[in-house]
DSSP file (Angstrom, degrees, kcal/mol; ACC not computed):
  #  RESIDUE AA STRUCTURE BP1 BP2  ACC     N-H-->O    O-->H-N    N-H-->O    O-->H-N    TCO  KAPPA ALPHA  PHI   PSI    X-CA   Y-CA   Z-CA
    1    1 A M              0   0    0      0, 0.0     2,-0.1     0, 0.0     0, 0.0   0.000 360.0 360.0 360.0 140.9 -196.8   59.0  -31.1
    2    2 A S        -     0   0    0      1,-0.1     4,-0.1     2,-0.1     7,-0.0  -0.399 360.0-146.8 -73.5 150.9 -193.4   58.1  -31.9
    3    3 A E  S    S+     0   0    0     -2,-0.1    -1,-0.1     2,-0.1     0, 0.0   0.598  71.5 100.6 -89.8 -13.7 -192.1   54.5  -31.8
    4    4 A R  S    S-     0   0    0      1,-0.1    -2,-0.1     2,-0.1     2,-0.0  -0.477  82.7-106.1 -76.7 143.9 -188.6   55.6  -30.7
    5    5 A P     >  -     0   0    0      0, 0.0     4,-1.8     0, 0.0     3,-0.5  -0.362  28.4-114.2 -68.0 149.2 -187.7   55.2  -27.1
    6    6 A E  H  > S+     0   0    0      1,-0.3     4,-2.8     2,-0.2     5,-0.2   0.830 112.7  58.6 -49.1 -46.6 -187.6   58.4  -25.1
    7    7 A A  H  > S+     0   0    0      1,-0.2     4,-2.5     2,-0.2    -1,-0.3   0.911 108.7  45.1 -53.6 -49.0 -183.8   58.2  -24.4
    8    8 A L  H  > S+     0   0    0     -3,-0.5     4,-2.2     2,-0.2    -1,-0.2   0.845 110.6  53.7 -72.0 -31.0 -183.1   58.1  -28.1
    9    9 A L  H  X S+     0   0    0     -4,-1.8     4,-2.7     2,-0.2    -2,-0.2   0.966 111.6  46.6 -62.9 -49.9 -185.5   61.0  -28.8
   10   10 A L  H  X S+     0   0    0     -4,-2.8     4,-2.5     1,-0.2    -2,-0.2   0.895 110.6  51.3 -57.4 -44.8 -183.7   63.0  -26.1
   11   11 A A  H  X S+     0   0    0     -4,-2.5     4,-2.3     1,-0.2    -1,-0.2   0.906 111.3  48.6 -63.0 -41.5 -180.3   62.1  -27.5
   12   12 A D  H  X S+     0   0    0     -4,-2.2     4,-2.5     2,-0.2    -2,-0.2   0.911 111.5  49.6 -61.3 -44.0 -181.5   63.2  -31.0
   13   13 A Q  H  X S+     0   0    0     -4,-2.7     4,-2.4     2,-0.2     5,-0.4   0.899 111.1  49.2 -65.9 -40.9 -182.9   66.5  -29.6
   14   14 A L  H  X S+     0   0    0     -4,-2.5     4,-2.5     1,-0.2    -1,-0.2   0.930 113.3  47.6 -63.8 -43.2 -179.6   67.3  -27.8
   15   15 A G  H  X S+     0   0    0     -4,-2.3     4,-0.8    -5,-0.2    -2,-0.2   0.895 114.9  44.6 -64.3 -40.9 -177.6   66.5  -30.9
   16   16 A A  H  < S+     0   0    0     -4,-2.5    -2,-0.2     2,-0.2    -1,-0.2   0.867 122.3  35.0 -72.7 -37.5 -179.8   68.7  -33.1
   17   17 A R  H  < S+     0   0    0     -4,-2.4    -2,-0.2    -5,-0.2    -3,-0.2   0.811 132.3  22.0 -91.7 -31.9 -180.1   71.7  -30.8
   18   18 A Y  H >< S+     0   0    0     -4,-2.5     3,-2.1    -5,-0.4     7,-0.2   0.076  75.3 155.5-131.1  30.6 -176.7   71.8  -29.2
   19   19 A S  T 3<  +     0   0    0     -4,-0.8    -4,-0.1     1,-0.3    -3,-0.0  -0.309  68.7  34.9 -54.1 134.4 -174.3   69.9  -31.4
   20   20 A G  T 3  S+     0   0    0      1,-0.3    -1,-0.3     2,-0.1     3,-0.1   0.150  85.1 112.3 103.1 -19.1 -170.8   71.1  -30.8
   21   21 A F    X>  -     0   0    0     -3,-2.1     4,-2.8     1,-0.2     3,-0.7  -0.821  63.7-146.1 -87.7 113.4 -171.2   71.7  -27.2
   22   22 A P  H 3> S+     0   0    0      0, 0.0     4,-2.8     0, 0.0     5,-0.2   0.853  94.8  50.2 -52.0 -44.6 -169.0   69.0  -25.6
   23   23 A T  H 3> S+     0   0    0      1,-0.2     4,-2.1     2,-0.2     5,-0.1   0.883 113.4  45.6 -61.9 -37.1 -171.3   68.4  -22.5
   24   24 A C  H <> S+     0   0    0     -3,-0.7     4,-2.6    -6,-0.2    -1,-0.2   0.886 112.7  50.7 -76.8 -37.0 -174.4   68.0  -24.7
   25   25 A D  H  X S+     0   0    0     -4,-2.8     4,-2.1    -7,-0.2    -2,-0.2   0.917 112.4  47.5 -64.0 -39.4 -172.6   65.7  -27.1
   26   26 A E  H  X S+     0   0    0     -4,-2.8     4,-2.5    -5,-0.3    -2,-0.2   0.910 111.7  49.8 -66.9 -41.4 -171.4   63.6  -24.2
   27   27 A A  H  X S+     0   0    0     -4,-2.1     4,-2.3    -5,-0.2    -2,-0.2   0.910 111.9  48.3 -61.8 -45.2 -174.9   63.5  -22.7
   28   28 A A  H  X S+     0   0    0     -4,-2.6     4,-1.8     1,-0.2    -2,-0.2   0.912 111.9  49.1 -60.7 -43.5 -176.3   62.4  -26.0
   29   29 A A  H  X S+     0   0    0     -4,-2.1     4,-2.5     2,-0.2    -2,-0.2   0.907 111.4  50.1 -64.5 -44.5 -173.7   59.7  -26.5
   30   30 A E  H  X S+     0   0    0     -4,-2.5     4,-2.7     1,-0.2     5,-0.2   0.872 107.2  53.5 -66.6 -37.2 -174.3   58.5  -22.9
   31   31 A L  H  X S+     0   0    0     -4,-2.3     4,-2.1     2,-0.2    -1,-0.2   0.904 112.2  45.7 -59.0 -42.2 -178.1   58.3  -23.4
   32   32 A R  H  X S+     0   0    0     -4,-1.8     4,-2.3     2,-0.2    -2,-0.2   0.914 113.3  48.8 -71.5 -42.1 -177.5   56.2  -26.5
   33   33 A R  H  X S+     0   0    0     -4,-2.5     4,-2.5     1,-0.2    -2,-0.2   0.913 114.1  46.1 -64.8 -43.3 -175.0   53.9  -24.7
   34   34 A L  H  X S+     0   0    0     -4,-2.7     4,-2.9     2,-0.2    -1,-0.2   0.892 109.8  54.6 -68.6 -38.1 -177.3   53.4  -21.7
   35   35 A H  H  X S+     0   0    0     -4,-2.1     4,-2.2    -5,-0.2    -2,-0.2   0.960 111.6  44.0 -58.6 -51.4 -180.3   52.7  -24.0
   36   36 A A  H  X S+     0   0    0     -4,-2.3     4,-2.0     1,-0.2    -2,-0.2   0.908 114.5  49.1 -64.3 -40.1 -178.3   49.9  -25.8
   37   37 A L  H  X S+     0   0    0     -4,-2.5     4,-2.4     2,-0.2    -1,-0.2   0.939 108.8  53.5 -65.4 -42.8 -177.0   48.5  -22.4
   38   38 A N  H  X S+     0   0    0     -4,-2.9     4,-2.7     1,-0.2     5,-0.2   0.911 108.3  51.5 -54.2 -44.7 -180.6   48.6  -21.0
   39   39 A G  H  X S+     0   0    0     -4,-2.2     4,-2.5     1,-0.2    -1,-0.2   0.898 108.6  50.0 -62.2 -40.7 -181.6   46.5  -24.1
   40   40 A E  H  X S+     0   0    0     -4,-2.0     4,-2.2     2,-0.2    -2,-0.2   0.920 112.9  46.0 -63.9 -44.7 -178.9   44.0  -23.5
   41   41 A L  H  X S+     0   0    0     -4,-2.4     4,-2.0     2,-0.2    -2,-0.2   0.888 113.0  50.0 -68.7 -39.1 -179.9   43.6  -19.8
   42   42 A L  H  X S+     0   0    0     -4,-2.7     4,-2.5    -5,-0.2    -1,-0.2   0.902 110.7  49.7 -63.6 -44.2 -183.5   43.3  -20.7
   43   43 A G  H  X S+     0   0    0     -4,-2.5     4,-2.1    -5,-0.2    -2,-0.2   0.903 109.6  51.9 -62.4 -39.2 -182.7   40.7  -23.3
   44   44 A A  H  X S+     0   0    0     -4,-2.2     4,-1.9     2,-0.2    20,-0.2   0.884 110.6  48.1 -64.9 -38.8 -180.6   38.7  -20.7
   45   45 A L  H  X S+     0   0    0     -4,-2.0     4,-2.1     2,-0.2    -2,-0.2   0.887 111.0  50.5 -67.9 -40.5 -183.6   38.7  -18.3
   46   46 A K  H  X S+     0   0    0     -4,-2.5     4,-1.2     2,-0.2    -2,-0.2   0.894 107.4  54.1 -63.5 -38.7 -186.0   37.6  -20.9
   47   47 A G  H  X S+     0   0    0     -4,-2.1     4,-0.7     1,-0.2     3,-0.4   0.921 110.7  45.8 -62.7 -43.0 -183.7   34.8  -21.8
   48   48 A L  H  < S+     0   0    0     -4,-1.9     3,-0.4    12,-0.2    -1,-0.2   0.861 112.7  50.2 -64.8 -35.0 -183.6   33.6  -18.2
   49   49 A S  H  < S+     0   0    0     -4,-2.1    -1,-0.2     1,-0.2    -2,-0.2   0.654 118.7  36.4 -80.8 -14.3 -187.3   33.9  -17.8
   50   50 A T  H  < S+     0   0    0     -4,-1.2    -1,-0.2    -3,-0.4    -2,-0.2   0.312  75.8 135.1-122.5   8.3 -188.1   31.9  -21.0
   51   51 A A     <  -     0   0    0     -4,-0.7     6,-0.1    -3,-0.4    -3,-0.0  -0.433  42.0-155.8 -62.6 126.5 -185.4   29.2  -21.1
   52   52 A P        +     0   0    0      0, 0.0     2,-0.3     0, 0.0    -1,-0.2   0.662  66.4   7.4 -79.7 -15.6 -187.2   26.0  -22.0
   53   53 A D  S  > S-     0   0    0      1,-0.1     4,-2.1     0, 0.0     5,-0.2  -0.918  84.4 -88.3-153.9 178.2 -184.6   23.6  -20.5
   54   54 A V  H  > S+     0   0    0     -2,-0.3     4,-2.5     2,-0.2     5,-0.2   0.896 121.1  52.6 -61.7 -44.4 -181.4   23.4  -18.5
   55   55 A S  H  > S+     0   0    0      1,-0.2     4,-1.6     2,-0.2    -1,-0.2   0.958 112.9  44.1 -60.6 -48.8 -179.1   23.8  -21.5
   56   56 A A  H  > S+     0   0    0      1,-0.2     4,-2.5     2,-0.2    -1,-0.2   0.846 111.2  54.0 -65.6 -32.9 -180.8   26.9  -22.7
   57   57 A Y  H  X S+     0   0    0     -4,-2.1     4,-3.2     2,-0.2    -1,-0.2   0.914 104.8  55.5 -66.5 -41.6 -181.0   28.3  -19.1
   58   58 A G  H  X S+     0   0    0     -4,-2.5     4,-1.9     2,-0.2    -2,-0.2   0.910 112.1  43.3 -58.8 -43.1 -177.1   27.7  -18.8
   59   59 A M  H  X S+     0   0    0     -4,-1.6     4,-2.5     2,-0.2    -1,-0.2   0.909 113.0  50.9 -70.5 -42.5 -176.6   29.9  -22.0
   60   60 A A  H  X S+     0   0    0     -4,-2.5     4,-2.3     1,-0.2   -12,-0.2   0.891 109.4  51.7 -61.6 -39.3 -179.1   32.4  -20.8
   61   61 A L  H  X S+     0   0    0     -4,-3.2     4,-2.8     2,-0.2    -2,-0.2   0.899 108.9  50.4 -58.7 -43.8 -177.3   32.6  -17.5
   62   62 A H  H  X S+     0   0    0     -4,-1.9     4,-2.5     1,-0.2    -2,-0.2   0.931 110.7  49.3 -62.6 -46.7 -174.0   33.2  -19.2
   63   63 A N  H  X S+     0   0    0     -4,-2.5     4,-2.2     2,-0.2    -1,-0.2   0.876 111.2  50.1 -61.9 -38.1 -175.5   36.0  -21.3
   64   64 A A  H  X S+     0   0    0     -4,-2.3     4,-2.5   -20,-0.2     5,-0.2   0.957 111.1  47.8 -67.8 -47.4 -176.9   37.6  -18.2
   65   65 A R  H  X S+     0   0    0     -4,-2.8     4,-2.6     1,-0.2    -2,-0.2   0.890 111.7  51.4 -60.1 -38.2 -173.6   37.5  -16.3
   66   66 A A  H  X S+     0   0    0     -4,-2.5     4,-2.3     1,-0.2    -1,-0.2   0.923 110.7  47.3 -63.6 -43.8 -171.9   38.9  -19.4
   67   67 A A  H  X S+     0   0    0     -4,-2.2     4,-2.3     2,-0.2    -2,-0.2   0.878 111.7  51.0 -66.1 -37.1 -174.4   41.8  -19.6
   68   68 A I  H  X S+     0   0    0     -4,-2.5     4,-2.3     2,-0.2    -2,-0.2   0.954 109.2  50.9 -64.4 -47.2 -174.1   42.6  -15.9
   69   69 A A  H  <>S+     0   0    0     -4,-2.6     5,-3.0     1,-0.2     4,-0.4   0.911 110.6  48.7 -56.5 -41.6 -170.4   42.6  -16.1
   70   70 A K  H ><5S+     0   0    0     -4,-2.3     3,-1.1     1,-0.2    -1,-0.2   0.903 109.7  51.6 -62.0 -41.0 -170.6   45.1  -19.0
   71   71 A A  H 3<5S+     0   0    0     -4,-2.3    -1,-0.2     1,-0.3    -2,-0.2   0.855 112.5  46.3 -62.1 -33.5 -173.0   47.3  -17.1
   72   72 A E  T 3<5S-     0   0    0     -4,-2.3    -1,-0.3    -5,-0.2    -2,-0.2   0.483 113.7-119.8 -87.1  -2.0 -170.6   47.3  -14.2
   73   73 A G  T < 5S+     0   0    0     -3,-1.1    -3,-0.2    -4,-0.4    -2,-0.1   0.794  71.8 127.7  65.8  30.7 -167.6   48.0  -16.5
   74   74 A K      < -     0   0    0     -5,-3.0    -1,-0.3    -6,-0.2     2,-0.2  -0.789  65.2-104.8-112.6 155.6 -165.9   44.9  -15.5
   75   75 A P        -     0   0    0      0, 0.0     2,-0.6     0, 0.0    -1,-0.0  -0.526  31.7-131.6 -73.0 150.8 -164.5   42.0  -17.7
   76   76 A Y        -     0   0    0     -2,-0.2     2,-0.6     2,-0.0   -10,-0.1  -0.920  21.4-170.0-106.3 127.3 -166.5   38.9  -17.8
   77   77 A I        -     0   0    0     -2,-0.6     2,-0.3     0, 0.0     0, 0.0  -0.962  26.2-121.6-117.1 123.0 -164.6   35.7  -17.2
   78   78 A L        -     0   0    0     -2,-0.6     2,-0.2     1,-0.1   -16,-0.0  -0.441  26.9-135.4 -66.6 126.1 -166.4   32.5  -17.8
   79   79 A E              0   0    0     -2,-0.3    -1,-0.1     1,-0.1     0, 0.0  -0.519 360.0 360.0 -83.2 148.0 -166.4   30.4  -14.7
   80   80 A K              0   0    0     -2,-0.2    -1,-0.1     0, 0.0    -2,-0.1   0.430 360.0 360.0-102.3 360.0 -165.7   26.7  -15.0
């Protein structure tokens, strides 16, 4: 069994079989983008759930808000 995530395997298959077809190239790129974004969001959640103290929690919360903003396609502005 492969260690690669399913989304990346599918992206590779699209690229290998249908390279040059704009829709397939776009779909493969989107699978890769979403896989990376999912990793950022998961990392942000893990940071929140494992923060050992208030200071670390604040940084984890900042990272989570930044990842959410990126997922929503919005700029992240640090609140004061």
